[in-house]
C-alpha positions as CSV (number, residue, x, y, z in Angstrom):
1,M,127.2,22.9,53.4
2,I,125.3,24.3,51.2
3,K,122.9,21.6,48.9
4,C,123.6,21.1,45.0
5,S,120.1,22.3,43.5
6,L,119.1,24.2,40.7
7,I,117.7,27.2,42.7
8,N,120.8,27.3,44.9
9,I,122.8,27.2,41.4
10,Y,120.8,30.2,40.1
11,F,121.4,32.0,43.7
12,L,125.3,31.4,42.9
13,C,125.2,32.7,39.8
14,T,123.4,35.7,40.8
15,W,125.6,36.1,43.9
16,I,128.8,35.8,42.0
17,L,127.9,37.6,38.7
18,P,126.6,41.2,39.3
19,G,129.0,40.7,42.9
20,T,132.3,41.0,40.2
21,S,130.6,43.5,38.0
22,V,130.2,46.2,41.2
23,F,134.0,45.8,41.7
24,I,134.7,46.4,37.8
25,Y,132.1,49.1,37.6
26,L,133.6,50.8,40.8
27,F,137.1,50.5,40.4
28,I,137.5,50.5,36.1
29,P,134.2,53.0,35.5
30,V,135.8,54.3,32.5
31,H,136.7,51.1,30.7
32,T,133.3,50.4,31.2
33,V,132.0,53.0,29.2
34,K,134.3,52.8,26.6
35,V,133.0,48.5,26.4
36,F,129.6,50.1,25.7
37,G,130.6,52.1,23.0
38,G,130.6,55.4,25.3
39,N,133.0,58.5,24.5
40,T,135.0,59.2,27.3
41,S,137.5,61.8,25.0
42,D,136.6,65.4,26.9
43,Q,136.4,65.4,30.7
44,S,133.2,66.6,31.6
45,T,131.4,63.2,30.0
46,R,134.3,61.2,31.8
47,D,132.9,62.5,34.9
48,A,129.4,61.9,33.9
49,A,130.1,58.4,33.2
50,Q,132.1,57.8,36.1
51,L,129.1,58.6,38.3
52,W,126.9,57.1,35.9
53,V,128.6,53.8,36.3
54,R,128.9,53.9,39.9
55,T,125.1,55.3,40.5
56,T,123.9,51.9,38.5
57,S,126.4,49.7,40.4
58,N,123.9,49.5,43.5
59,G,121.7,47.5,41.2
60,D,124.2,44.7,41.1
61,I,125.0,45.4,44.8
62,L,121.2,44.8,45.7
63,V,120.7,41.9,44.0
64,S,124.4,40.1,45.2
65,L,123.3,40.7,48.7
66,L,120.1,39.4,48.6
67,S,121.4,36.3,46.7
68,G,124.3,35.9,49.1
69,I,121.7,35.8,52.0
70,A,119.2,33.5,50.3
71,L,121.8,31.5,49.3
72,F,124.0,31.1,53.4
73,K,121.7,31.9,55.6
74,Q,118.6,29.6,56.4
75,S,115.8,31.0,54.9
76,D,112.0,30.0,54.3
77,W,110.3,29.5,51.0
78,H,108.7,33.2,50.8
79,F,112.0,34.9,51.5
80,R,113.4,33.1,48.7
81,Q,110.4,33.7,46.6
82,I,110.9,37.6,47.1
83,V,114.7,37.3,46.6
84,I,114.1,35.7,43.1
85,R,110.9,38.8,42.2
86,V,113.9,41.3,43.3
87,C,116.2,39.8,40.8
88,S,114.4,39.4,38.2
89,I,112.6,42.6,37.8
90,S,116.0,44.0,38.3
91,N,118.0,41.7,36.1
92,F,114.9,42.4,33.4
93,I,115.3,46.4,33.7
94,H,119.3,46.2,33.4
95,F,120.0,43.9,30.5
96,G,116.5,45.3,29.2
97,C,118.8,48.3,29.1
98,F,121.8,46.9,27.7
99,W,119.7,45.3,24.8
100,Y,118.2,48.5,23.9
101,H,121.3,50.1,23.6
102,H,123.0,47.5,20.8
103,H,120.0,47.7,19.0
104,F,118.6,51.6,19.0
105,V,122.0,53.4,19.8
106,T,125.5,51.7,19.2
107,P,125.8,47.4,18.3
108,H,128.0,45.5,20.5
109,H,130.4,42.8,20.1
110,I,128.3,39.8,19.5
111,A,129.2,37.9,22.5
112,L,127.4,40.5,24.5
113,V,124.4,40.2,22.8
114,V,124.6,36.7,23.3
115,V,124.2,37.4,27.0
116,Y,121.7,39.8,27.2
117,Y,119.1,37.7,25.2
118,S,120.3,34.3,27.4
119,A,120.0,36.9,30.9
120,L,116.6,38.0,29.5
121,F,115.5,34.7,28.7
122,I,116.8,33.0,32.1
123,T,115.5,36.5,34.1
124,L,111.9,35.5,32.5
125,L,111.6,31.9,33.1
126,T,112.9,32.3,37.1
127,G,110.5,35.1,37.1
128,L,107.7,33.2,36.0
129,G,108.8,29.6,37.4
130,W,109.9,30.4,40.9
131,G,108.6,33.8,41.3
132,L,105.0,33.5,41.5
133,N,103.3,32.1,43.6
134,W,101.9,28.9,41.3
135,D,100.2,27.0,43.5
136,T,97.4,29.8,44.5
137,I,96.9,30.7,40.8
138,L,96.2,27.0,39.5
139,K,94.3,26.0,42.4
140,K,91.8,29.2,42.2
141,K,90.9,28.8,46.1
142,A,88.1,30.0,47.0
143,K,88.7,33.5,49.0
144,N,88.1,34.1,52.2
145,S,86.8,37.2,53.4
146,D,89.0,39.6,54.5
147,P,88.6,40.3,58.5
148,I,89.4,44.1,57.9
149,Q,87.0,44.6,55.2
150,L,84.0,47.4,55.7
151,T,81.1,46.1,55.0
152,V,78.4,48.5,52.9
153,E,75.1,49.0,54.5
154,S,72.3,50.5,53.0
155,N,71.7,54.3,54.4
156,N,68.1,54.7,54.5
157,S,67.9,58.4,55.3
158,F,68.2,59.3,51.6
159,N,65.5,57.0,50.6
160,S,63.1,58.4,53.3
161,A,63.2,62.2,52.2
């Protein structure tokens, strides 16, 4: 049984939403390109669009898979934090590209733009809130010496000459 908490809701959303978009990308790639303003009138453009959409769906597969593992498997906080970092970086790039395309290439429908801004905002909040080790950052713990660190000794052979 999954405990209802804010972080589990986050993992549930990042498991379902990218997983759903993967099926859309893989099974109707030409329509996906048309939604975002792409021109698929000739065969070469259509083939390139299908390749691009299917290639970029790999990021969504990774995000969905890792979020599902973090949600359903017993995992420690460090693993969940790594998953949050991976999801945040992937989502920031993913929705940042959509935002860039909307502003500089082809304007998208306002509903999509709201999704882009919301996703970027949530991605930044989760990445900074849960993805960083705030205990270490705020406490400024004294750094322990690294046991592998090499010591530098002065070489007096150069000074004696």
